[in-house]
C-alpha positions in Angstrom: -3.2 -22.7 8.2 -6.4 -20.7 8.3 -7.5 -18.2 10.9 -10.1 -19.4 13.7 -13.7 -19.1 13.4 -13.9 -16.2 16.2 -10.8 -14.1 14.4 -11.3 -10.5 15.4 -10.7 -9.0 12.1 -11.6 -5.4 13.3 -9.0 -5.4 16.0 -6.6 -7.1 13.4 -7.4 -4.1 11.0 -7.1 -1.1 13.6 -4.0 -2.6 14.9 -2.5 -2.8 11.4 -3.5 0.6 10.7 -1.6 2.0 13.9 1.3 0.0 13.0 1.4 1.4 9.7 0.8 4.9 10.6 3.7 4.4 13.1 6.3 3.7 10.2 4.7 6.4 8.1 5.3 9.2 10.6 8.6 8.1 11.9 11.8 9.8 10.7 15.3 9.2 11.0 17.3 6.1 12.2 16.8 3.2 11.2 15.6 4.7 8.1 18.3 5.3 5.3 18.0 7.6 2.3 17.9 5.1 -0.8 16.8 7.6 -3.6 16.1 11.3 -3.9 15.0 12.2 -7.4 12.3 14.4 -9.1 11.2 15.6 -5.9 10.3 12.1 -4.4 12.4 10.7 -1.6 12.5 7.0 -1.0 13.8 5.4 2.6 14.3 1.9 3.6 14.8 -0.1 6.7 14.5 -3.5 7.7 11.3 -4.7 8.8 11.5 -5.9 12.4 12.2 -9.5 12.9 12.3 -9.8 9.2 14.9 -10.3 6.6 13.0 -8.0 4.1 13.2 -4.5 3.8 10.5 -1.7 4.0 10.3 1.0 1.4 8.8 4.4 2.0 8.3 7.0 -0.8 7.2 10.5 -0.4 6.3 13.0 -3.0 4.1 15.9 -3.8 1.0 15.8 -6.3 -0.4 19.3 -7.4 -3.9 18.6 -7.0 -6.0 18.3 -3.8 -6.8 15.2 -1.8 -10.5 15.2 -3.3 -9.5 15.4 -6.9 -7.2 12.3 -6.4 -9.4 10.1 -4.3 -11.8 9.3 -7.3 -8.9 8.3 -9.4 -7.1 5.7 -7.1 -10.1 3.8 -5.1 -10.5 1.1 -7.7 -8.2 -1.4 -9.5 -9.6 -0.1 -12.7 -8.7 3.5 -11.9 -5.0 2.5 -10.6 -4.2 0.4 -13.5 -2.8 3.2 -15.7 -0.1 4.0 -13.1 0.2 0.7 -11.4 0.5 -2.6 -13.2 1.4 -4.7 -9.9 -2.0 -5.9 -9.0 -3.9 -8.3 -11.3 -7.2 -8.7 -9.3 -8.7 -7.6 -5.9 -11.7 -9.0 -4.6 -13.6 -8.1 -1.4 -14.5 -11.2 0.7 -16.0 -9.4 3.6 -16.7 -5.9 4.9 -16.4 -6.3 8.6 -16.6 -2.6 9.7 -17.9 0.7 8.5 -18.2 3.5 11.0 -16.4 6.4 12.6 -14.6 7.4 9.2 -13.2 3.9 9.0 -13.8 1.1 6.7 -12.0 -2.5 7.3 -12.3 -5.1 4.7 -10.9 -8.6 3.9 -9.7 -9.0 0.5 -8.1 -11.4 -1.8 -5.3 -10.1 -4.1 -3.7 -11.6 -7.0 -0.4 -10.0 -8.3 1.0 -9.8 -11.5 4.8 -10.7 -12.1 6.7 -7.9 -10.6 10.5 -7.8 -11.6 11.9 -11.3 -10.6 8.8 -12.4 -8.6 6.4 -14.4 -10.4 2.5 -13.9 -9.5 1.4 -14.3 -5.9 -1.9 -14.3 -4.1 -2.7 -12.7 -0.8 -5.4 -12.6 1.9 -5.2 -9.1 3.1 -7.1 -7.1 5.8 -7.2 -3.6 4.5 -8.4 -0.6 6.7 -9.2 2.6 5.1 -9.6 6.0 7.5 -10.3 9.3 6.9 -8.3 11.6 9.5 -9.3 14.7 11.4 -6.8 16.6 9.3 -8.6 15.7 6.2 -6.0 13.1 5.2 -7.1 9.9 3.6 -5.1 6.7 4.4 -5.4 3.0 3.9 -3.1 0.1 4.6 -3.3 -3.6 4.3 -1.6 -6.6 6.2 -2.0 -10.2 5.4 -3.6 -13.5 6.9 -2.4 -16.8 6.3 -5.7 -17.6 4.7 -9.4 -17.3 4.7 -12.3 -19.7 4.6 -13.1 -18.5 1.2 -9.8 -18.7 -0.2 -7.3 -21.3 1.2 -3.9 -21.1 0.1 -4.0 -21.8 -3.8 -3.5 -25.1 -5.2 -2.8 -23.9 -8.6 1.0 -23.3 -8.3 0.7 -19.6 -7.2 2.7 -19.1 -4.3 0.7 -17.0 -1.5 2.6 -14.2 -0.2 2.8 -12.3 3.1 2.2 -8.3 3.3 3.7 -7.3 6.4 2.4 -3.9 6.1 1.7 -1.5 3.3 -0.4 1.4 1.9 -0.6 5.0 1.3 -1.6 8.3 2.8 -2.7 11.4 1.0 -2.2 14.5 3.2 -3.4 17.8 2.2 -0.8 20.9 2.1 -1.2 24.6 1.2 1.1 25.1 -2.1 3.0 28.3 -2.8 0.2 29.8 -4.7 -2.4 29.1 -2.0 -4.0 26.3 -3.7 -4.1 22.7 -2.0 -1.8 20.1 -3.1 -1.2 16.9 -1.8 1.6 15.0 0.0 1.6 11.2 -0.9 3.4 8.7 1.1 3.5 5.1 -0.1 5.1 2.3 1.9 5.5 -1.6 1.4 7.0 -4.6 3.2 6.5 -8.1 2.5 7.5 -11.6 2.2 6.9 -12.9 -1.2 7.6 -16.3 -0.2 9.2 -19.1 -2.8 12.9 -19.3 -3.4 14.1 -15.9 -4.5 17.1 -14.7 -2.7 16.3 -12.1 -0.1 19.0 -9.6 -1.4 17.5 -9.7 -4.9 13.8 -8.7 -3.3 15.4 -5.9 -1.3 17.2 -4.5 -4.1 14.3 -4.4 -6.3 12.1 -2.9 -3.8 13.0 0.7 -4.3 12.1 0.7 -8.1 8.5 -0.6 -7.1 7.4 2.9 -5.4 4.7 3.8 -7.9 4.6 7.6 -6.7 6.5 9.0 -10.1 4.1 6.9 -12.5 1.1 8.2 -10.0 1.9 11.9 -10.1 2.4 11.9 -13.9 -0.8 10.2 -14.7 -3.0 11.9 -12.2 -1.5 15.4 -12.9 -2.2 14.8 -16.5 -5.8 13.6 -15.9 -6.4 16.7 -13.8 -4.9 19.3 -15.9 -7.1 17.9 -18.9 -10.1 17.8 -16.6 -9.6 21.5 -15.3 
């Protein structure tokens, strides 16, 4: 299955962003607290219409948003704290205006927990919000003319929604700090039991490793 030639990537990306932000900003039921440790909270809920869960992690990094952005924008910059992605290639940039960039990307993952490598075709929407927050989200398409489902034995997964928000806050000492909210929900496809996937999801929240790495980089450069 592929997308039609007249597929509206821009609408798809903008709709995906609004859906993502709806989950990011929602609180309470049906979210359930799964973990609260080292000033990071992780909540989960069942993704509507799916057997799989969403995980949402929230924590603080003691750096301003502008100091974090250069350290997370590329795969190479993220590798020290996130090993889940093996490669990411931008196939198309379809929109770049109004503080919003929408791209179509081919993503390959490394083995994560019990899930062997997967590939994804994702539409990614990146946006700077009026309050100074930086946000990006990704949502999958089944295929793209440049990358039909792989024939090499790699299973094509489906990212329902996922991404990150960096929100500026003022710390107790008056300096800017950043609230990081990370979220992911996907169907990796294949034959792994749903219960195994859902139980492993909480351990994939990267905020602990991200905070440790970025704060060490920030303190060494200050």
